Backbone as numpy.savetxt, mean C-alpha at the origin, in Angstrom:
# Nx Ny Nz CAx CAy CAz Cx Cy Cz
-10.04 26.95 17.56 -8.63 26.93 17.16 -7.80 27.83 18.07
-8.30 28.04 19.27 -7.61 28.90 20.22 -6.32 28.26 20.72
-6.22 26.93 20.71 -5.02 26.28 21.21 -4.04 25.94 20.09
-4.19 26.61 18.93 -3.29 26.38 17.80 -2.76 27.71 17.28
-1.48 27.70 16.88 -0.83 28.88 16.34 -0.35 28.55 14.93
-0.60 29.44 13.99 -0.18 29.25 12.60 1.35 29.20 12.52
1.87 28.22 11.77 3.32 28.10 11.58 3.72 29.10 10.50
4.70 29.89 10.80 5.14 30.94 9.88 5.66 30.35 8.57
5.14 30.83 7.47 5.59 30.40 6.15 4.84 29.20 5.59
3.91 28.63 6.36 3.15 27.47 5.91 1.66 27.71 6.17
0.86 27.63 5.10 -0.57 27.89 5.24 -1.31 26.74 5.91
-0.84 25.52 5.71 -1.59 24.36 6.20 -1.00 23.75 7.47
-0.02 24.36 8.07 0.57 23.82 9.30 0.27 24.73 10.48
-0.11 24.09 11.59 -0.34 24.83 12.84 0.38 24.09 13.96
0.74 24.83 15.00 1.38 24.24 16.18 0.37 24.25 17.32
0.21 23.07 17.92 -0.66 22.98 19.09 0.09 23.53 20.29
-0.55 24.41 21.02 0.13 25.05 22.15 0.31 24.10 23.33
-0.58 23.13 23.49 -0.50 22.22 24.63 0.66 21.22 24.46
0.74 20.59 23.27 1.75 19.55 23.06 2.97 20.04 22.28
2.90 21.24 21.73 3.94 21.81 20.88 4.13 21.01 19.59
3.15 20.18 19.24 3.22 19.38 18.02 2.76 20.17 16.80
3.30 19.80 15.64 2.91 20.42 14.38 1.79 19.57 13.77
0.71 20.21 13.32 -0.43 19.52 12.74 -0.66 20.06 11.34
-0.81 19.14 10.37 -1.13 19.52 9.00 -2.64 19.59 8.87
-3.17 20.72 8.46 -4.61 20.90 8.35 -5.10 20.80 6.91
-4.26 20.34 5.99 -4.61 20.20 4.58 -5.39 18.91 4.37
-6.71 18.98 4.47 -7.57 17.80 4.39 -7.54 17.19 2.99
-7.60 18.01 1.96 -7.61 17.47 0.59 -6.28 16.80 0.26
-5.18 17.37 0.71 -3.87 16.75 0.50 -3.76 15.42 1.21
-4.35 15.33 2.39 -4.35 14.08 3.14 -5.18 13.01 2.43
-6.33 13.43 1.88 -7.18 12.48 1.16 -6.47 11.94 -0.09
-5.76 12.81 -0.81 -4.99 12.37 -1.97 -3.91 11.38 -1.55
-3.24 11.68 -0.45 -2.20 10.80 0.08 -2.78 9.43 0.43
-3.93 9.42 1.10 -4.54 8.16 1.50 -5.00 7.35 0.29
-5.47 8.01 -0.76 -5.86 7.30 -1.98 -4.64 6.64 -2.62
-3.50 7.34 -2.62 -2.27 6.75 -3.15 -1.83 5.54 -2.34
-1.94 5.63 -1.03 -1.58 4.51 -0.15 -2.49 3.32 -0.43
-3.79 3.57 -0.55 -4.75 2.51 -0.83 -4.46 1.85 -2.17
-4.15 2.66 -3.19 -3.84 2.12 -4.52 -2.58 1.26 -4.46
-1.59 1.68 -3.67 -0.36 0.91 -3.53 -0.64 -0.43 -2.86
-1.50 -0.43 -1.84 -1.86 -1.68 -1.16 -2.60 -2.62 -2.11
-3.53 -2.06 -2.89 -4.28 -2.88 -3.84 -3.34 -3.47 -4.89
-2.39 -2.68 -5.34 -1.43 -3.16 -6.33 -0.57 -4.28 -5.74
-0.12 -4.11 -4.53 0.69 -5.13 -3.86 -0.11 -6.42 -3.68
-1.38 -6.29 -3.29 -2.24 -7.47 -3.11 -2.43 -8.20 -4.44
-2.63 -7.44 -5.50 -2.82 -8.05 -6.82 -1.56 -8.80 -7.25
-0.41 -8.20 -7.05 0.86 -8.84 -7.41 1.05 -10.12 -6.59
0.75 -10.05 -5.30 0.89 -11.22 -4.42 -0.02 -12.35 -4.91
-1.24 -12.01 -5.30 -2.19 -13.00 -5.80 -1.68 -13.63 -7.11
-1.15 -12.80 -8.00 -0.64 -13.31 -9.27 0.57 -14.22 -9.07
1.42 -13.89 -8.13 2.58 -14.74 -7.83 2.12 -16.10 -7.32
1.11 -16.10 -6.45 0.58 -17.37 -5.94 0.02 -18.21 -7.09
-0.70 -17.55 -8.00 -1.28 -18.26 -9.13 -0.19 -18.84 -10.04
0.86 -18.08 -10.28 1.98 -18.56 -11.10 2.64 -19.76 -10.43
2.85 -19.69 -9.13 3.46 -20.80 -8.41 2.59 -22.05 -8.48
1.28 -21.87 -8.40 0.36 -23.00 -8.54 0.48 -23.63 -9.92
0.52 -22.80 -10.94 0.67 -23.30 -12.31 1.98 -24.05 -12.50
3.04 -23.53 -11.91 4.34 -24.21 -12.01 4.29 -25.58 -11.37
3.64 -25.67 -10.21 3.51 -26.95 -9.52 2.71 -27.93 -10.36
1.63 -27.45 -10.94 0.80 -28.32 -11.78 1.58 -28.79 -13.01
2.37 -27.92 -13.61 3.17 -28.32 -14.76 4.19 -29.39 -14.38
4.79 -29.25 -13.21 5.74 -30.26 -12.75 5.04 -31.62 -12.59
3.83 -31.59 -12.03 3.07 -32.83 -11.85 2.74 -33.45 -13.21
2.33 -32.64 -14.16 2.01 -33.13 -15.50 3.25 -33.74 -16.14
4.39 -33.07 -16.01 5.64 -33.59 -16.58 6.00 -34.94 -15.94
5.83 -35.04 -14.64 6.19 -36.30 -13.99 5.23 -37.40 -14.42
3.95 -37.09 -14.64 3.01 -38.08 -15.12 3.35 -38.53 -16.55
3.75 -37.60 -17.38 4.13 -37.92 -18.76 5.38 -38.81 -18.75
6.36 -38.46 -17.93 7.59 -39.26 -17.84 7.27 -40.67 -17.35
6.33 -40.77 -16.41 5.94 -42.07 -15.87 5.26 -42.94 -16.91
4.52 -42.36 -17.81 3.82 -43.14 -18.85 4.78 -43.61 -19.94
5.88 -42.91 -20.16 6.84 -43.28 -21.20 7.65 -44.51 -20.80
7.84 -44.69 -19.53 8.71 -45.78 -19.07 8.02 -47.11 -19.02
């Protein structure tokens, strides 16, 4: 850690001396963040799947209605 300097007032932030970039060294905080991101992606995927299923059901209902109307005439 010779090429990093502690950022004043922050325990988990260091500045790299070569690039002058700030690096967060809080590994557990990062893991919690990544779990939240993964959960959000899974939730979005589930919603997308449910929307597709609803649209399929709507299409099938329209087909059934048209078949019923065709039999009445």
